[in-house]
C-alpha positions in Angstrom: 209.8 99.3 122.0 209.7 101.8 119.1 209.8 99.0 116.6 206.9 97.3 118.3 204.9 100.5 118.3 205.7 101.1 114.6 204.5 97.5 113.8 201.3 98.1 115.7 200.8 101.4 113.9 201.3 99.7 110.5 198.9 96.9 111.5 196.1 99.4 112.5 196.7 101.7 109.5 197.0 99.1 106.7 195.6 95.9 108.0 197.1 92.5 108.8 197.9 91.5 105.2 200.0 94.6 104.4 201.8 94.1 107.7 202.6 90.5 106.8 203.7 91.4 103.3 206.0 94.1 104.7 207.5 91.6 107.2 208.0 89.1 104.4 209.8 91.7 102.3 212.1 92.5 105.2 212.8 88.8 105.8 213.8 88.4 102.1 216.0 91.5 102.2 217.6 90.1 105.4 218.3 86.7 103.7 219.8 88.5 100.7 222.1 90.6 102.9 223.2 87.5 104.8 224.2 85.9 101.5 226.1 89.0 100.5 227.9 89.0 103.9 228.9 85.3 103.6 230.3 86.0 100.1 232.3 89.0 101.3 233.6 87.0 104.3 234.7 84.2 102.0 236.5 86.7 99.7 238.2 88.3 102.8 239.3 84.9 104.0 240.8 83.9 100.6 242.6 87.3 100.4 244.1 86.8 103.9 245.3 83.3 102.9 247.0 84.7 99.8 248.6 87.4 101.8 249.9 85.0 104.5 251.3 82.7 101.8 253.1 85.6 100.1 254.5 86.7 103.5 255.8 83.2 104.3 257.4 82.9 100.9 259.1 86.2 101.3 260.4 85.2 104.7 261.8 82.0 103.3 263.6 83.9 100.5 264.9 86.5 102.9 266.3 83.9 105.3 267.9 82.0 102.4 269.4 85.2 101.1 270.7 86.2 104.5 272.2 82.7 105.1 274.0 82.8 101.7 275.3 86.3 102.3 276.6 85.5 105.8 278.1 82.1 104.5 279.9 83.7 101.6 280.8 86.9 103.3 282.5 85.3 106.3 284.0 82.3 104.6 
């Protein structure tokens, strides 16, 4: 409700064109921020994939090392 009152106040104070320009500027800022968000989300997804890959690689190496240790220790 406050936003609506603020918009009506802007409309009365500065006229319809200034209000439209302000809304256009807000829309452009919103689009820019959405692009930034998508970019950041892509970077986060890529980082998480790399981390998961490293964790899986480490697990494989650990299991192999454990297997060889047990195999040679108990044979």
